[in-house]
N, C-alpha and C positions, 0 to 999 in steps of 0.2 A: 412429578416430574416425568415422566413418559406420556403422561395426559397433554402435559404443554407441548412436549416435542413435536408429538401427532396432530396435535392443533397447528403449530407454526408450519409443518411440512404441508399442511392440507393449504392453509392459506397461503403459501409461497405458489404451490399450483393455480390458485386460483388467481395470483398476480400475474404468474406466466401468462395464462390463458388472457386476462385483460388488457396486459400490453406486452403482447407476442411481438409489436413491432419495434420494441424500442431496442438499443442496442449501446454498447459502450467501448469505447476504443482501449486495447489491453494498454496496460502499462508495462507491462513485463516482456521485453522478447523471451518466448518460449523455448528458443534454442539456444538460450545462455541460462544454464544449471548449476548448481552444484554438483561435481562429477561424485560426491559420496552421496548424494540424495538417490532414494530408489526412482525406478523409471514415474517420470510423471504422466499421470491420466489425461491425455487429449492432446500430446506434444505434438501430433503429428498431425493436426490440424483443426480438432475441436471446436467448432462455431460457438460462439458465446451464445450462452442463453439465459434473458431475464431473469430464470428463477433459481438460479443455481449462485452459488459464490464460489470464485475461483482462488487457490492459496496463493499461486504462484504470480496470477494478475492482480490478486485485489488484498489479500489478506498480508501476503509477505511484505510488500511495499509499504504500509501501515507500520510490521515491526522493525524493520530496518530503521525507518525516518523516525521515529520515537524511542527506540529502545537501546540500538546499538551505537550509541554514540560511546566517546572515548571514558572508560571509567565504568561502562555499563556492559551490556550482554551481548558485546563482540568477542570474537575466536581469540583475540591477546587478553582482555581484561576478567572478562568470564566471572562477572560480579555474582555473587553465592553459586556460581555453578553453570550458571544458565549462558546458555548462547542459543541467540534467536537469529542467526542470520541464513539459515537452510533451515528445508522440511528435517530433516536429518536429525540437524543441531534440537530444535525445536521438541523433536518426538523424543530425544534421546536426555533432555536435561531437564524437562518438566513433566511434571508427575500429570499421570491422568486428563492429557490434552484433548482426547477424544469422549471425555466422560461428558454426560448431558448433566449431570448433578454438577449447578455450581461452586457447591459446597466441596467440593472433591476436584474440581477440574484446578488446576493452581493458575493458570493462565487468565483463565475467565475470573479465579478468584483475584487475584493480582489485580486486573482491570476494575473490577466493582467494587474495592477497598475505597471506604470512603477517608481513612487518617490517610491524608496527605505524605504522613513518613511511613508508609507503608503500602500506597497504592504505586500502583507503575501506570505512566513513567513518574517517579517520584518526582516530588517539589523539588526546586519551584518551577520544574517544567510542567506544562499545562497536563491536565488527564486527557487521555483519549475525547473524543466528542462521542455522545451518545450514537450518534449512525456509526461510527465507526465499533462500536463494543457490538452493537447490532447486529454488523454485517460478520464480525468472528464470531457471534454467539452462533450466528444461522449456518456460519461454515461448519461448524462442531458438528451442529445439530443434522447436517447432510451428513455426516460421516467423517469430518475432521481429513478430507483426503488431498494428498498432493496431486491437486488438479491444475487444471491450467486452458486457454481458451486463445482463440484467434476470429477475428472478425471476415467478414466472407473479403476476397481480395478483390481490387477496385472500387472498394467504397471510401477511400481516403478522400475527404475534401478540406483543403488546408485553410480556407477559408473561411470555415466555422468554428474556426479556434477564437472565441472572443476571449474578453480578460474575465467576463463575471461565470460564463457555464462552462470555460475550457481550463485557462491558465491559472487561475485562482483554485480551484479544487486541484490541479493536476500539484501544484506547490505546498500545498495543505498536504495533498498526500504523501508526496516525495521529498520535499526539503526542508518545510520548517520544524521537524524534530530535530534537525542540527544546526539550521540556521534562523534560529528566533531565540529570546530571551535576554538576559544579560549578558550572557555570553557565549553569543555565535559562533559556530565553529569559520574559522578563516576571516574572523572580524565580518561576516557577510548576514545583515538578516533579511530575511526576506517575509516577514510577517504583516506588511502593508505593501499596498499596492505602488507607492512612490519609493520604498525601498526598491520592489523587486524591478519597477521600471527603470529606475537607474541604474541596476545591475546587467537589465537586457540591454539598454543601450549603449554600455559601456562595451557589450561583446560577450562579457565573461559567463553570460548565462548560457547561451548556444553554445559557446565554445565548451562549457564544462558536461554537456548533455551529448553532445556530438560526437566527441575524441575516440577513436579505437581504442584506447586503454587510459585505465583509470577515469573513466566518465563520473558523473554523477548521477542520479544518488552513491557516494561512495559506499562502498560493501554490498550494493544493489545489481540488480541484472539490469542492462543497458535499457535506455527508452526505446520502446519499438520507432520503426521509419516514418509511420504514421503520424504519432505523436510528437517526434521531430520536426515534423513537415508543417503540422499547426503551429506550433513554439514559434517556429521561425518565422510565417507568414505573419504570424502577431507581432514579432519586433520589426520584421522588416516595413511593416506598416505603419511604425512607430510608438506600439507598445501604448495601445489606448487603454482607458482603463473603460472598456465598451462591455 
């Protein structure tokens, strides 16, 4: 397993060199964090690097969207004593999160479980995608740090927020954990383009993510200004399937 971890880190360095111009918009505002968490690495303005995975901007949104619904791993229900709403809660309620041995790391073990009655998220909820699991695995191999990042200022281009490249991945990462399946929260299902468009043109989608309190995603940190601007631009242009 140590050899695997070293190989994975080496591969990441190579990817970083090849794709050094790649950037991604932070989905979590690093200025809004759980007050009980330890200091966030990079909260002062650390620029996102394509060869690193960041807890606050990439891992936490996956956990919030897919694992903290009513009756699950939120601060109120605390299913099986596990809370996944912040870095501190993750580390204190899940054993060996920073272990590179997936048989000991309870987070990775639950995500990789094949039995639908044991894996997380529990059936009938869909399991995490392989890409999401890989992302969390890389984060663990990189030290399971409470880190974050920000893009360089002045690079936000709202017109680049197309449905295929921006809106759909955003909804999948931040919203579908709660708003999908046979009993979506608030009776709002965002698992298809048609459903997402209907909510968007009604004004409910933008209002939910842009408000100053009780924003969506529920229990998560507010979307950053650039992400909200891209989403609004897509909606204003007719919420096209572009």
